[in-house]
SEGU-613603 format. One record per residue (C-alpha): y, x, z; residue in one letter; residue number from 1. Coordinates in pm, 1 decimal. Layout:
<nodes>
         py         px         pz   res     n
          Y          X          Z     A   NUM
...
</nodes>
This chain:
<nodes>
         py         px         pz   res     n
        0.0        0.0        0.0     X     1
      338.4      139.0      -96.1     X     2
      591.4       62.2      178.2     X     3
      971.0       70.5      169.4     X     4
     1195.9      123.5      470.1     X     5
     1539.3      -18.9      395.1     X     6
     1813.1      172.0      576.6     X     7
     2116.7      -53.4      561.6     X     8
     2447.7     -138.6      722.9     X     9
     2495.9     -478.4      888.4     X    10
     2804.4     -701.2      879.5     X    11
     2861.1     -793.2     1243.3     X    12
     2753.2    -1149.3     1328.5     X    13
     2777.9    -1266.2      967.0     X    14
     2438.2    -1377.1      831.8     X    15
     2560.8    -1498.1      489.0     X    16
     2729.9    -1163.1      423.5     X    17
     2411.6     -983.9      521.9     X    18
     2194.8    -1208.9      307.0     X    19
     2409.5    -1099.7       11.6     X    20
     2395.1     -734.2      117.9     X    21
     2018.9     -722.4      163.9     X    22
     1913.4     -907.9     -150.1     X    23
     1975.3     -619.3     -395.5     X    24
     1815.8     -368.7     -156.9     X    25
     1501.4     -580.3     -131.5     X    26
     1505.0     -613.5     -509.5     X    27
     1535.1     -234.1     -538.2     X    28
     1239.0     -186.4     -304.4     X    29
     1028.8     -433.5     -501.8     X    30
     1128.1     -265.9     -828.9     X    31
      998.6       59.8     -680.0     X    32
      655.7     -106.0     -646.3     X    33
      672.3     -149.7     -268.9     X    34
      430.5     -408.6     -135.0     X    35
      588.3     -411.6      213.5     X    36
      966.1     -403.1      262.5     X    37
     1083.1     -325.1      617.0     X    38
     1440.3     -418.4      712.3     X    39
     1607.7     -332.8     1042.8     X    40
     1631.0     -500.7     1381.5     X    41
     1865.2     -802.5     1391.7     X    42
     1907.5     -741.4     1021.4     X    43
     2130.1    -1042.7      957.5     X    44
     2358.6    -1029.9     1262.3     X    45
     2363.4     -685.5     1421.4     X    46
     2249.6     -620.8     1778.4     X    47
     2473.2     -885.0     1935.4     X    48
     2431.4    -1036.8     2281.6     X    49
     2642.1    -1340.4     2188.1     X    50
     2342.7    -1569.4     2151.7     X    51
     2557.2    -1882.9     2171.9     X    52
     2711.4    -1769.6     1844.8     X    53
     2426.0    -1607.4     1654.7     X    54
     2092.5    -1745.4     1779.1     X    55
     1918.3    -1952.0     1514.2     X    56
     1667.6    -2235.0     1545.7     X    57
     1301.5    -2161.7     1487.9     X    58
     1251.4    -2086.9     1117.6     X    59
     1628.2    -2094.5     1074.0     X    60
     1844.1    -1951.9      793.6     X    61
     1748.1    -1585.6      839.8     X    62
     1374.8    -1654.1      850.4     X    63
     1405.4    -1877.6      545.1     X    64
     1588.6    -1603.9      354.4     X    65
     1312.4    -1354.9      437.9     X    66
     1053.5    -1604.3      312.6     X    67
     1254.7    -1670.0       -2.7     X    68
     1291.8    -1298.1      -76.7     X    69
      920.7    -1241.6      -20.8     X    70
      826.5    -1520.6     -258.2     X    71
     1091.8    -1432.4     -518.1     X    72
      978.0    -1070.9     -546.7     X    73
      608.3    -1113.9     -468.4     X    74
      619.3     -872.1     -173.6     X    75
      595.1     -872.2      205.1     X    76
      935.6     -861.1      375.8     X    77
     1005.4     -816.7      746.4     X    78
     1297.9     -773.1      981.6     X    79
     1391.7     -902.0     1324.0     X    80
     1621.0    -1200.1     1381.1     X    81
     1758.8    -1383.8     1687.3     X    82
     1546.4    -1695.2     1695.1     X    83
     1492.8    -1980.4     1940.0     X    84
     1118.5    -2012.9     1986.8     X    85
      990.3    -2352.9     2105.1     X    86
      903.4    -2356.7     2474.7     X    87
     1149.5    -2083.1     2575.5     X    88
     1488.3    -2125.6     2741.7     X    89
     1645.1    -1824.9     2572.8     X    90
     1608.9    -1703.7     2215.8     X    91
     1387.6    -1407.4     2134.6     X    92
     1434.1    -1100.1     1922.0     X    93
     1166.8    -1194.2     1667.2     X    94
     1022.1     -973.6     1399.8     X    95
      947.8    -1209.0     1112.0     X    96
      694.7    -1087.4      855.6     X    97
      703.5    -1309.5      546.8     X    98
      438.0    -1296.0      277.2     X    99
      467.8    -1371.5      -94.0     X   100
      231.2    -1664.7      -46.8     X   101
      469.2    -1832.8      200.1     X   102
      281.7    -1714.4      509.3     X   103
      478.4    -1599.3      814.4     X   104
      377.8    -1385.6     1111.9     X   105
      600.0    -1340.0     1417.0     X   106
      622.6    -1079.2     1690.6     X   107
      859.3    -1130.9     1984.3     X   108
     1004.6     -804.6     2117.3     X   109
      816.7     -727.1     2438.4     X   110
     1074.9     -487.8     2581.5     X   111
     1433.0     -622.3     2578.7     X   112
     1681.3     -336.7     2609.6     X   113
     1805.8     -382.8     2966.7     X   114
     2053.0      -94.3     2929.8     X   115
     2258.5     -320.0     2701.4     X   116
     2179.6     -645.5     2884.9     X   117
     1942.4     -774.5     2618.6     X   118
     1711.2     -902.6     2891.2     X   119
     1989.1    -1133.9     3013.8     X   120
     2024.6    -1302.3     2675.4     X   121
     1680.1    -1284.0     2514.8     X   122
     1333.9    -1376.1     2639.9     X   123
     1072.8    -1102.2     2628.9     X   124
      762.5    -1146.3     2421.7     X   125
      419.9    -1135.4     2586.2     X   126
      178.2    -1078.5     2298.5     X   127
       93.7     -777.8     2083.3     X   128
       62.4     -861.9     1714.1     X   129
     -153.4     -689.4     1453.7     X   130
     -198.0     -848.8     1112.2     X   131
     -408.1     -750.9      813.9     X   132
     -236.8     -777.8      478.4     X   133
     -371.9     -647.9      149.9     X   134
     -635.4     -449.5      337.8     X   135
     -389.3     -271.5      568.1     X   136
     -376.3     -331.5      945.1     X   137
      -11.7     -353.3     1053.1     X   138
      100.8     -359.4     1417.1     X   139
      449.3     -496.0     1475.0     X   140
      705.7     -361.5     1720.0     X   141
     1085.0     -360.7     1755.4     X   142
     1318.8      -73.4     1844.3     X   143
     1309.2      -14.7     2224.0     X   144
      932.7      -85.7     2225.2     X   145
      901.4      263.2     2077.9     X   146
      954.5      415.6     2423.0     X   147
      645.7      245.4     2568.1     X   148
      336.6      424.7     2443.8     X   149
       82.6      207.7     2625.9     X   150
      133.1      -90.6     2391.5     X   151
       84.1      135.7     2091.5     X   152
     -231.9      275.1     2247.7     X   153
     -361.6      -76.0     2315.9     X   154
     -378.6     -164.9     1945.5     X   155
     -445.2      181.8     1802.0     X   156
     -810.1      125.3     1711.2     X   157
     -715.9     -171.0     1493.1     X   158
     -399.4      -17.9     1342.5     X   159
     -337.8      170.2     1020.0     X   160
       40.8      146.2     1038.7     X   161
      301.5       68.2     1303.1     X   162
      611.9     -114.7     1175.3     X   163
      931.8      -62.6     1378.3     X   164
     1266.5     -215.7     1273.7     X   165
     1548.0      -79.8     1490.2     X   166
     1914.1      -60.1     1581.8     X   167
     1882.6      280.8     1748.1     X   168
     2222.9      437.9     1824.7     X   169
     2342.5      775.2     1703.8     X   170
     2389.5      910.8     2054.7     X   171
     2011.8      898.6     2112.8     X   172
     1902.5      981.8     1759.9     X   173
     1689.4     1277.5     1872.5     X   174
     1482.1     1045.4     2091.2     X   175
     1421.9      813.3     1796.0     X   176
     1305.6     1091.8     1567.7     X   177
     1077.0     1250.4     1826.9     X   178
      923.4      921.6     1940.1     X   179
      844.4      807.4     1585.5     X   180
      642.8     1125.0     1529.5     X   181
      486.6     1103.4     1874.7     X   182
      355.4      750.6     1814.3     X   183
      205.8      863.8     1482.2     X   184
       50.3     1181.5     1622.8     X   185
      -99.9     1033.8     1938.1     X   186
     -247.3      732.0     1756.5     X   187
     -335.4      901.6     1425.5     X   188
     -163.1      622.7     1233.6     X   189
      128.4      574.3      997.6     X   190
      466.3      478.8     1143.3     X   191
      743.2      308.6      946.4     X   192
     1076.9      317.3     1129.2     X   193
     1369.6      136.3      963.7     X   194
     1701.1      194.3     1142.2     X   195
     2049.6       76.2     1052.2     X   196
     2359.6      275.1      960.7     X   197
     2728.2      198.2     1018.1     X   198
     2904.0       60.5     1325.2     X   199
     2839.2     -267.0     1506.6     X   200
     2961.1     -394.2     1841.5     X   201
     3135.8      -62.7     1905.7     X   202
     2814.5      140.4     1860.8     X   203
     2758.2      396.8     1584.3     X   204
     2430.6      424.1     1392.0     X   205
     2319.6      694.8     1147.8     X   206
     1984.1      564.5     1027.7     X   207
     1729.6      846.4     1049.6     X   208
     1476.3      598.9      914.3     X   209
     1144.1      765.2      850.2     X   210
      789.2      710.1      733.2     X   211
      544.4      931.4      920.5     X   212
      184.2     1004.2      825.4     X   213
     -114.8      986.7     1063.5     X   214
     -107.6     1358.0     1141.8     X   215
      265.6     1356.2     1215.7     X   216
      375.8     1463.6      868.1     X   217
      711.4     1330.7      749.5     X   218
      655.5     1139.7      425.6     X   219
     1010.7     1008.0      385.0     X   220
     1333.2     1077.3      575.3     X   221
     1664.2      891.7      563.2     X   222
     1864.8     1135.9      775.2     X   223
     2217.5     1171.6      638.3     X   224
     2146.5      940.5      346.2     X   225
     2359.6      638.1      440.5     X   226
     2228.9      318.1      290.1     X   227
     1905.3      395.2      110.8     X   228
     1547.8      283.6       50.3     X   229
     1261.8      512.5      152.5     X   230
      919.4      490.0       -9.8     X   231
      575.6      616.7       87.6     X   232
      211.8      519.4       46.2     X   233
       12.6      390.0      343.2     X   234
     -356.7      457.9      286.6     X   235
     -609.8      321.6      538.9     X   236
     -873.3      565.0      413.6     X   237
     -644.4      855.0      512.3     X   238
     -627.0      710.6      864.3     X   239
    -1005.9      682.2      874.0     X   240
    -1059.4     1037.4      748.7     X   241
     -801.7     1177.9      991.2     X   242
     -962.5     1002.2     1285.9     X   243
    -1309.3     1111.1     1177.5     X   244
    -1201.4     1473.8     1156.1     X   245
     -998.6     1460.3     1477.6     X   246
    -1171.2     1203.1     1703.5     X   247
     -899.5     1208.2     1967.9     X   248
     -890.3      832.4     2022.0     X   249
    -1247.8      818.6     2150.8     X   250
    -1154.4     1060.0     2429.6     X   251
     -906.4      818.6     2584.9     X   252
     -979.5      682.0     2932.3     X   253
     -837.7      340.7     3014.8     X   254
</nodes>
């Protein structure tokens, strides 16, 4: 499966402007033969805590746009959006994975970013999500989840590729880069990290999106590139061969 990590700017709290911004980038990814297009965290609003203003109903405008783009281009498209999930008092930071057949998978961010007060405005998720699409096992996470290795470990045996949309700030960019490689190395799996660029809510972002191979090799790097689309192949058989040669996962003690 060829994957594309879309490193893009976000117009603050303006979904229609972001729909227009993202459409040609998704089209570019699809034209490059990507089967999976990964957008950033809160890709249509920016990482805003003003949920009264930006939170959308379940399967609201942003989710519908992701579904439309997936169907229009015949690819998988994912990004996180602020969505009100039935049965919860507060909205959640939901990663929506839309398929070209109209299917939708959702992962609710398990670790709200308390440093910014996200936990006060968004409900935490409580379920790990791994889906199989076109023969590839994808495990879904969002941004701050990257710091918590135990969840990644928990699904490692069933994972070929971890997908991580983010709004990771410039001031901690070294942490982002190191942790992406660490999650790939320790789990012998691909990692696709799509991070935004630009400024939103007074915070600066420089991207550093990356696609990492299962032995920690950097397959694509968006450092210093501004808005761009990164491409790389995710091959389950490479994961299997790497794990067979280096059977580190079987040595884990839980």
